[in-house]
C-alpha positions in Angstrom: 79.8 266.5 -59.5 78.4 263.1 -58.8 78.7 261.7 -62.4 80.9 258.7 -63.2 81.2 256.2 -65.8 80.7 252.6 -65.3 79.1 250.8 -62.3 75.7 252.5 -62.4 73.5 252.6 -65.6 71.4 255.9 -65.3 69.1 254.9 -67.8 65.8 256.9 -68.2 64.0 254.9 -65.5 66.7 255.2 -63.0 69.6 252.8 -62.2 69.2 249.4 -63.8 72.2 247.9 -62.1 73.5 249.3 -59.0 77.4 248.6 -57.9 77.3 249.5 -54.3 80.9 249.8 -54.1 80.5 252.5 -56.8 78.0 254.2 -54.8 80.1 254.0 -51.5 83.1 255.5 -53.4 81.1 258.3 -54.6 79.8 258.9 -50.9 83.3 258.9 -49.8 84.8 261.2 -52.4 82.1 263.5 -53.1 80.0 263.9 -49.8 81.4 262.5 -46.6 85.0 263.4 -46.9 84.1 267.0 -47.6 82.5 267.5 -44.4 83.6 269.7 -41.8 85.6 267.8 -39.3 82.9 268.4 -36.5 80.2 266.8 -38.9 82.3 263.9 -39.8 83.2 263.2 -36.1 79.4 263.3 -35.3 78.6 260.9 -38.2 81.2 258.4 -37.1 80.1 258.5 -33.5 76.4 258.2 -34.2 76.7 255.3 -36.7 76.7 252.5 -34.0 73.5 254.1 -32.5 70.0 253.2 -33.7 68.8 256.7 -32.6 70.2 259.7 -31.0 69.3 263.3 -29.9 71.5 266.6 -29.9 71.6 266.2 -26.1 73.0 262.5 -26.2 75.5 263.8 -28.9 76.6 266.5 -26.4 76.8 264.0 -23.4 79.0 261.9 -25.8 81.5 264.8 -26.0 80.5 266.2 -29.4 81.0 269.8 -29.2 78.3 272.0 -31.0 76.4 268.8 -31.7 73.1 270.9 -31.9 74.3 273.3 -34.4 75.9 270.5 -36.4 72.6 268.4 -36.3 70.7 271.4 -37.2 72.9 272.2 -40.2 72.5 268.4 -41.4 68.7 268.7 -41.0 68.4 271.9 -42.9 70.6 270.5 -45.9 68.5 267.2 -45.7 71.6 265.2 -45.7 72.4 262.0 -43.6 69.6 262.1 -41.0 65.9 261.1 -40.5 63.6 261.5 -37.8 61.9 258.4 -35.9 58.3 259.3 -35.9 57.5 257.1 -33.0 60.1 259.1 -30.6 61.2 262.2 -32.4 64.9 261.0 -32.0 67.0 261.1 -35.1 68.9 258.3 -36.8 71.3 258.1 -39.7 69.6 257.1 -43.0 70.5 253.4 -43.5 72.5 253.9 -46.7 74.8 256.5 -44.8 74.9 254.4 -41.7 75.9 251.3 -43.7 78.5 253.2 -45.4 80.1 254.8 -42.2 80.1 251.5 -40.4 82.1 249.9 -43.2 84.2 252.6 -44.3 84.7 255.0 -40.9 83.9 252.7 -38.0 84.7 253.6 -34.6 87.3 251.1 -33.2 87.7 249.0 -30.0 87.7 251.0 -26.8 86.2 254.3 -28.6 83.4 252.2 -29.8 82.7 250.7 -26.5 82.9 254.0 -24.6 80.3 255.4 -26.9 77.8 252.6 -26.7 78.3 252.3 -22.9 78.0 256.1 -22.5 74.7 256.1 -24.6 73.5 253.1 -22.7 73.9 255.1 -19.5 72.2 258.2 -21.2 69.3 256.2 -22.1 69.0 254.5 -18.8 69.0 257.8 -17.1 66.0 259.0 -19.5 64.0 256.0 -18.6 64.7 253.9 -21.5 65.9 250.5 -20.0 65.3 248.5 -23.0 67.5 250.7 -25.2 70.2 250.8 -22.6 70.3 247.1 -22.5 70.4 246.8 -26.4 73.4 249.2 -26.4 75.1 246.9 -23.6 74.5 243.8 -25.6 76.0 245.7 -28.6 79.0 246.6 -26.7 79.5 243.0 -25.5 79.5 243.9 -21.8 78.2 240.9 -19.6 78.5 242.9 -16.4 76.5 245.7 -17.5 73.9 243.2 -19.1 73.7 241.4 -15.9 73.1 244.4 -13.9 70.5 245.8 -16.3 68.7 242.5 -16.3 68.7 242.2 -12.5 67.3 245.7 -12.1 64.9 245.8 -15.1 64.4 242.4 -16.5 61.0 241.6 -15.2 59.5 245.1 -16.1 60.9 244.8 -19.6 59.6 241.2 -20.2 56.2 242.4 -19.0 56.4 245.5 -21.2 56.8 243.6 -24.4 60.7 243.3 -24.6 60.8 239.7 -23.7 62.9 238.7 -26.7 65.5 241.3 -25.8 65.5 239.9 -22.2 65.9 236.5 -23.5 68.7 237.7 -25.7 70.3 239.2 -22.7 70.0 236.1 -20.8 71.5 233.9 -23.5 74.4 236.4 -23.9 75.4 235.7 -20.2 77.6 232.9 -19.0 75.4 230.0 -17.6 77.8 229.8 -14.7 76.5 232.9 -13.3 72.9 231.9 -12.6 71.0 233.6 -9.8 67.5 233.2 -8.6 66.6 236.5 -9.7 67.9 235.8 -13.3 66.1 232.6 -13.5 62.9 234.4 -12.3 63.5 237.0 -15.0 64.1 234.3 -17.6 60.9 232.3 -16.7 58.8 235.5 -17.1 60.3 236.3 -20.4 59.8 232.7 -21.6 56.1 232.9 -20.4 55.7 236.3 -22.3 56.7 234.8 -25.6 54.9 231.6 -25.0 58.0 229.4 -24.7 57.0 227.3 -21.3 
């Protein structure tokens, strides 16, 4: 089923030259596009996320997320488990493919990223929430997260992320608290 002429030379030692467009076409035609609609939806929604759980997917409005994920894990397709947290992630090839060929667009992408940010914040993961708010390109949310969690994040080893958030914000919106957070983050990375 996954055989094709041209593109990939499947010699005795494996592929000698990889045409990634060919690999992507094979993925699209032979694997991804044959998935059930619920599975394809789950793949598309989780592609912008670095990691996820069945509970997060359910909160993002994916019906039967637990069952769909369990099926994917059982088949050994698409997913890998993050050893440090136990969370799930799409394999890099699948994630790249989905982001290129089946991306969420505009408001839907933003909705998913912000809902995931709120879910992580509620789960006590402010660093992950800040990453997602930056990814969504939302200065108000980034500013609020830095105001509330900037100092503890900088002190807990996330100083580079805090500085990324500070650089993202318009300089016209300075505050004493934001200056304090920036100073703590700069000290943490030795930039003082």
